[in-house]
C-alpha positions, 0 to 999 in steps of 0.5 A: 608243263605244256603237255599239261596245258594241252591236256587241260585245253582239250578237256576244257568242256568237261571241266565247264560242264557242270556250270554250263548245264546249271547256267543253261537249266536256269535259262530253260535252254534245254537244246544247249543242255541236250547238246552238252550232254551229247558231247559229254556222253561221247566223250566219256565213251571214247575216253572211258579207260583213260578217264575213269579215275581221273573224271570220276568225281566230275562224272558223278557230279554230271550224272547227278545234274542230269538226273535232277534235270530229268526229274524236273522235265518229267514233273513239268510233264504232269498235268494238274486236274484243273479245268482252267489249264486244260481249257486255256491251251492245247496239252500237246503244244510245241513246249510238251513236244520238245520236253519229250524229245529233250527227255529222250535225248537225255536218255530218260529211263521212263519213256516220256511219251508214254509217260505224258500219254498216261498223264492225259488219260489220268487228268481226263478221268480225274476231271470227269470225277470232278465233274460228277463231284461238283454236280453231287455238291450242287444237287445236295445244295439244291435239294436242301434249298428245295427242302427249306422252301417246302417248309416255309411254304407249309408254315405259311400255309398253315398260318393262313389256314388258322386265320381263315374263317372257314375249315382250313383242311377243306379250303387250303389243302388244294392250294397247298399241294398246288404250291408244293408242286410248283416248288417241286417243278421249279427245283427239278428244273434246276437239277435238270439245268445242272445235269445239262451243264454236266454233260456239257462239261464232260463232253468238253473235257474229252473234246479238249484232251483226246485229240491230243491224246490221239496225236501223241498215241500216233506219234508213239506208234510211228516212232516220231520221238525216237532216234532210229536204231535207239533202244526205245525205237527198236522196242517200239518197232517190235512191240507196236501191236501190244503198245497199240493194244495198250493204247486202246485199252486206256481209251476204252477205260476212259470211254467207259467212265464217261459213258457210265456217268452220262448214263447215270445223268440221263436217268435224272431226266426221265421227266424232262425229254427235251433236256434229255434229248439236248444231253444225248445230242451233245453226246453225239456231237462230242463223238463226232467231233473226236471221229474227225480227229482220231488218226485211227478208228480203233481208237474210237470203236468203243465209243462209236458203238455207244453212240450208235446205240445211244442214238437208236435208243433215244429215238425209239424211247422218245417215240415209245413215251409219245405213244404212251402219252397218246394212249390216255390222251382221252383222259383229258377230253373236257368236251369244249369246242375250241372255237365258235365255228361249226367244225365241232373240234375240241382241244384233244386233236390239237393236243395230239398234233402238239405231242407228235410235233414235239416228238418229231422236232426232238428226234429230228436232230438224231436223224441221218440221211437214208437212216437205217431206223426209218422203218422202225420209226415209221412203225412208231409213228403210225402206231401213235396215229393208231393209238389216237384213233383208239382213243377217239373210239373210246370216247365215241362209244363211252356209255355216258357220251350223248349225241352232243358229244358224239358230234364233237367226236365226229369233228375230231375224226374229221379234222384229224383225217383232213388236217392233222394227219396231213400236217403230221405226215408232212412234218414227219416226211420233212424231218428225214428230207432235212436229215444231214450227216451229224458232222455237217450239223455240228459244223453248221451249228458252230457257224451259227454260234460264230454268226450269233456272236458277231451279231451280239457284237454288232448289236452292242455298238448299235444305239437303237433297235426294233423292240416289236420285231424281237417280241414277234420272234419270242412269240414265234419261238413259244409256239410249241404246237408247231414243228420248227424248221430251218427257213429257206428262201422259196426262190433259192435253188436250195429251197426248190430242191428241198421242196421236191425232196419232201414231196418225194419223201411224203410220197414214199410214206403215203405209198406205205400199205399201212398208211392206207389202212390207217385212213381206212381205220379212221373211215370205219371209225367215222362210220361207226360213230355216225351209226351210233349218232343216229341210234342216240338221235333216234331215242329223242325222236322216239319220245316226240313220236311217242308223245304225238301218237300215244300220249298226246290225248288225241282220240284216234277213234273219233278224230275231227277232220284234219286242219293242220300238222300236229306240233310233234311232227314240227318238233321232230323235224326242227330237232333233225334241222339242228342236227343237220346244221351241226353235222354239216358243219363238221362234213357235209358228206356225213349229213346224207349218210346220217339222215338217210339213217334217221329217215328210215328210223323215223319210218320204223318208229311210226310203223311200230306205233301203228302196229299197236292200234287195233282200229282208228277212224278214217279222219285219224288215218287221214291225219296220220296220212297228212303227217307222214306225207309232210315228214316224207316231203321234207326228208325226201332228199335223204330217203332211200329205197327202204325208207320209201317202202316203209312209208308206202307200207305205213299208208297201206297199214292206215287203209287196213286199220280204218278203210281210209282211201287216200286217192279220193279227189277231196281228200287230195285237195285237202291234203295238198292244201294243208302240206303247201300251207305247212311248207310255207310256214316252215320254209325257213326252219326246214330249208336245210332239207331242200335239194340244192337248185 
């Protein structure tokens, strides 16, 4: 009896094992379960021959309980595809780590660490698919709302048209089309916002799941969970390369799913460049966050190449779209001055600046220090500047462009060269000077978000605030024509250093031969437009001279003694005075070039008309000599060698036609009196032609 009691006492732990396992399992105290399991396993191993027949029922019950426990713990490692569960906590928390360790200690046939890794992978894929499904559902709902709205608007317009007394097809068609465009744009915007939200959600899925995936994968490769010399530990040591390859394959399939879905959503934003850039930037930030979490770069190689290609593509494509928009900017010319000043600038230089500024702003978020794409971007930037020059050339040499329009083209050329080109160069250089690694930009953005949240909390507890300041901020943000940059205090060291860096960048770009060639192109275009303006203006002068010389009814063969300068001369000079005022408002340097050509042209016109005369009277020659002298004296400031020669030949021609001798004292006196009298009368009108004293 004592021997039996001794045996029972020795095997007490074995008899209590089923109840202990059941009790500890109900309490989720798996450490004790593992402890009891280890003791029992050791006992059965050492006492196998003696206990096979005695403890067989107990062993079977024990194995059944442990098997159920293994299945229960494996079920706990399964991850449901639920956004709330994923975003509320880490997937690889202490509980999951312990569950994996418990299962390994319980000799689970399936590797629990690998099982949980595949669960993470499956959960990420399912959630990505769920995001796309939800987006498709919302898109269908938006399209249905769009269709209903379009039908309602069409019916309303039809009712209004029937009630209208005039022809409804003529009066209501434009309004109906306008309403439909507005409806389409509003619903397109809703879809674009859903695309942005979907990209945001898919990036969050990767950012929440993959860091834990990387960590668990590294634990598997390092053998963290496995006892040394255990089967799983030995297996992992001998198959590390194969295991790493399998892990990378899992990641690559997940990256491919993400990239495919992202690319599809990008195609829906071809008409919304701003939202497209926001989506791409979000993907790049996602890559950057994962890059900082990945324990091995091999885990991220596929996503790395995608992010690089995506960044380069969005920069290049945005600039190409910008150039396509600039190529046809001439179509939007309305030939209306944007202000009442004398600069003669229309809307399109401002529109051009807005387009380029917007492109610089959109692409600046993708730039990196010492960016390898800088030469490509510079080429595209210069091609846009060249394209605008081509637009101005097209406008300047359109057959329907008159002298007034030519002055506007000239004003646009001058404003672009002197103002727009410099501003865009500064903004372009500044975008590179301020470029930062994406990791720093992401960190700063997170800090800004935190500061914003703290500011919101502070504002919520504040009873009063300044509405005017908020309005001013809104107005600043709505200025699409300006390139927004981070504000720095001018006196701060960072601001001084940044200004120095910007100047260096501007100097680098300005030294480019293509930039100098571009400046020469605008200079050449200005010369061509000036020449065409001279040609067009000369047509008006021809009409004045033709009326004064041929069609005025003046009897050249029996002319009276000259008393004054005839009106056609004043018309010519007043027309030139008006042109002078307009050109000087654009650029005073243009005036000498234009009026040097116009002075030559006037002399040529008078010569052409005098050649047609066979003979005129001496008084007629005297009259013409006085008028030529008045024109020559008024335009003396702009005379060149050729125009002087032409005026001298005119005097010789008059002598040939009439025997007129301008050097007689009486004629000189009469001529000088008439010229002085007319000069005094026209001093104010023709003052612009006088030399500055």
